[in-house]
N, C-alpha and C positions, 0 to 999 in steps of 0.2 A: 313932174307927174310920170313921165316915162320910167324914172327910177323907182317910183312906188309901184307901178304896174309890173315892173320887172321882179321887184321883191314879192309881190303877191303871186306871181306866176311860179317863182322859185318855191315859195312856201307850199303852194299847191302840189308842185312836183315832189317836194320832200315828204308831204303828207302821203301821196301816192306811193312813193317808194318805201315809206315806212310801213304802209299796209302790206305791200308786197313782202317786205322782210318779215313782218310778223306771220304772214301765210306760209312763207318758205320755212320759218322757224318751226311752226306748227308741224309742217309736213316732215321736217327733219326729225323732231322728237317722235313723230309717229313711226317714221321708218326706223328710227334707232330702236323703238320698242319692238317693232316687228323683227328686226335683226336679232335683237336679244332672245325674243321667243323662239326664233329659228335656231338660234345656238343651243338653247336649252334642249329643244327637240332633237337637234343633231346629237348632242351629248346622251341624250336618253336612247336614241337609236344606236349609238356606237356601244353603249353599255349593254343594250339588249343584243346587239350582234355578238360582243364578247361572250355573254353568257350562253348564247346559242352555240357559239364555236366550242366553248368548254363542254356544253352538253353533248355537242356532236363528238368531240373527242372521247368523252366517257363512254358514249354509246358504242363507238368504234372499238374501244379497249374491251368493253364487254362483249362485243360481238366476236372478237378474236379469241377472248377466253372460252365463249360458249363454243366456237368452232374447235378450239383445242380440246375441250371436254367431250364434245361429240366424236371427235377423231379417236380419243382415248377409249370411249365406250365402244366404238366400232371395232377397234383393235382387241379390246377385252373380251368382246362377244365372239369375234372370230377365234381368238386363241383358246378360251375356255369353254365356249359352248358349240363352237363350229357352226354358228348361225349368223347370218347378217343381222345388223340392228334393226333393219326394216321389218323383218319378220317378227322380232320381239317387240316392236313399237306399234304393231297393229292394234287398232281399238277393239277393246274386248266387248263382247256382248253383255250388256247389264243384266240380263237374265240368262243364266245357263241351264240347260236341260241336262238330262243324264248322258245323252249322246256327246254333247259338247264336253262334260265333265270326263267322260271316258277318253275322248280324244286328248284332252290336256293331260290326263293320268298316263296315257300311252306315250305322249311326247316327253313327259317328266321321267318316265322309266328309261326311254331311249337315251335321254341326256345323262341320266345317272349311269347307265351301263357305259356310255362313252367315257364318262369320268372315271369309272372303275377300270376300264380298259386301259386307261393311261398307266395304271399301276403307280408305285412309289417313285418320286422324283429321283431319289438316290438312295438305295437301299444301305449303302455303306456310310451315309452321312454321319450317323451317330458314332460309329466306330472311328471315323476319321476325325471327329470332332473331339473324342476322348483322346486319341492320339496326339493331336495338336495341342489339347490342353495339357497333357503330360509333358510334352516337349516344351511348351511354354513354361510350365512350372519349373522344369529342370533349368532351362536357360535362365529364368528370373533368379533362381536360387544361385547360379554361377555368377550372374552379374552382381548380386548382392555380395557374394563372397569377394569378387574382385573390388568392389567398392570398399568393403570392410578392410581388405588388404591394403589398398591404396591409402585409406585413412590411417591405419596402423603404421604403414611405412612412413607417411608424412610426419606422424607424431614422433616416430623413432628418430627420423632425420632431425626434426626440430629438437629433440631432447639430446641428440648427439652433438648438434651444432651448438646448443647452449653449454653442454658439458666441455666440448673442445675449447670454445671461447674462454670458459672459466680456467680451465687447466692451462691454456696458453698464457692468460694474464697472469696466473700464478707463477708459472715457469719463467715468463719474461721479467717479471719484477725480481724473482730470485736471481736469475742469471745476470740481470743489469746490476744488481747489488754486488754479486761476486766479481762481475767485470770491473767495476769501480775499484774494488779492493785489489784485484790482480794487476790492474794497470798501474796503481800507485806502487805496488811491490816491485814490479818489474822495471819501472822507469824511475824508482827512488823518489816519486812525487808526481805532481801533475794531476790531471783529472780527465775522466772520460765517462761516457754514458751511451746507452743505446736509446733511441727515440722511435716512436712509431709515426710514419707518415701520415696516418689517418686514425687518430685515436677514437673517432666516433665508430669506426667500422674495423674492428680488431681482426675479423676473419680475412679480410681482403687488404689489410694494411701492410706496407713494407716496413723494413727496419733500417734506420740510418744511424751510422756509428759516428759519433762526435768525440774527438780526442784532443787534449791539450797537453803535450809533454812539458816538462819543467822549462820555463822560460819561454814558452810560446803561447799564443793566444788559441782560443778554443776555435777548432776548424774541422772540416770533414776528413775523414781518414784517407781519402784519396789524395789529399794535398800533402801528406807526411812523406818523409824520406823513405828509402828501402828498409833501412834498419828499423825505423819508427813503424813502418807498416807490419814488419815481421814480429816485434814485440807486442804491437796492438792485437795481431791475430793470435799470438800465443796467449795473451790475456784473455781473449775471448774463448779460446779452446779450454784453458785451464778453468774458466768460470762455468763453462757448461759441464766439464768433468766433475767439478765440485757439486754441481747441482744433481748431476746424474752420472756417477762415475762408470768409466768404460773398463772392461777388464784388459784391454790390450790397446796400445797406441804406437804407431810408427811415425817418427819425425826425421825427415830427410834433409839434413843440412840446414835446419832453421836458424842456426846460429852463424851462418856464413857472412851475412851483412852487418854483424854485430861486432862492437869493439869489446875489449876485455872486461870492462866493468858490467856492461849489459849482459855479457856471457855469463859471468859469475852469478849474477842475480837470477838468470834464467836457469841455470843449472841447479841452484839452491831450490828454486820453486819446483822443478822436475823431481828433484830428490824428495821434497815433502809430499808432492802429490803421488809418489811411487808407492805409498801406503796403500792406496786403493786402486792403483792402475799400473799395470807393468808397461814400462816405456822401452821402446827400441829406438835409439837415437843414432842416425848416421851422421858422422861429424869428422872434421879435420881439426877441430879446435882442442887445444890441450886441457883448457879450463873444463870443458864438458867432459873429457875422458876422465879427469880427476875425480868427478862427481859420480862416475859409474860404478856400479857393484860389480859388473862382469864386462869384460872388454874383449871383443873379437877383432883381430887385425888381419888384413889381407896384404900379403907381400908377394913381390914377384922377383925372386933371385935369378931366375933364368928367363930369358925372353919367351913369352907365350906360355909360362907355367906359373900359376898363382898358388900360394900356400896360405891356408887359413890357421891363425894362431888365436886361441881363446885362453883368457886369464880372468881368474876371479879375484877381485880386490877384497881385502878384510884381514882380520887378525891372522888367519891361516891362509894367506894368499898362495895359490898354487895353479898351474895350468889346469884346465878342466879336462883336456884330452892329453896324455903323455906324448903321443905322436901326433904331429900336425897333418891335417888332412890336405892332400894335394888336389888342386882343381885345374884342369887343363883349359885354357882359354883359346878359342880359335878366332882368328880375325876374318 
């Protein structure tokens, strides 16, 4: 029985608590609705405050502009009319009689006289403008002439560069072909050629000489012996002379490092090339002397005294000068 009474009391308490929970829940919903309404009101107030702030900013900007315009009008009035803006801004009488019109006319005439009293701002302005315009036209013409000259010069340089590259290529191939032929003639075989270090840029390219004397592999000319270098240099010189003959050439003991067979071939080539070029060869080699048409010999029979003897070789060999010329050498 006691347990049933306890259960009954608990049920009543639960019912009471459920009622309180429902009441509190209703109050919570009500408060939440009020809070949501307040949030909406706050948002609306913030939006209205932002709009008002923007409006205030615009009004302040407009006020600053109006102050600036007013200041400009004041300065213009003082500068052009010599009157404060306040006098010009006086409210006019809606109905003007003859006395008022007369006063206004008098003030107008006074202002006009003041303006006329100022006179022209610069009497020489038109003349100065004409002089400046003439000077400008002259300088502009000079500038255009310079631009035209620069353009023509650049075009001439470009044409010269193209022509020089073309001629260099033609000369290089011709001299290279002659060099191969002269090298084979002087060495009695072998092969040699000139190569461009940069074929894509002929104007700035260097030239490399590759030579292969008989019995040797192809190598740079710097790796050759002294005699081979001398013959290679002579082959290149004769190749250039064959392409573009020179009227005069002096060779100073170019056969000194050569043996007899190479000297004979060199002398034979010089003799063939002498049809276009006059060669003066300084030598101590007999084979070279035998190929000469004219021989000049220097002897020293007495110490310090040199004698020059000249002989022409040929069918009617005879001394060029019957009396040897004496040259005194001092040490």
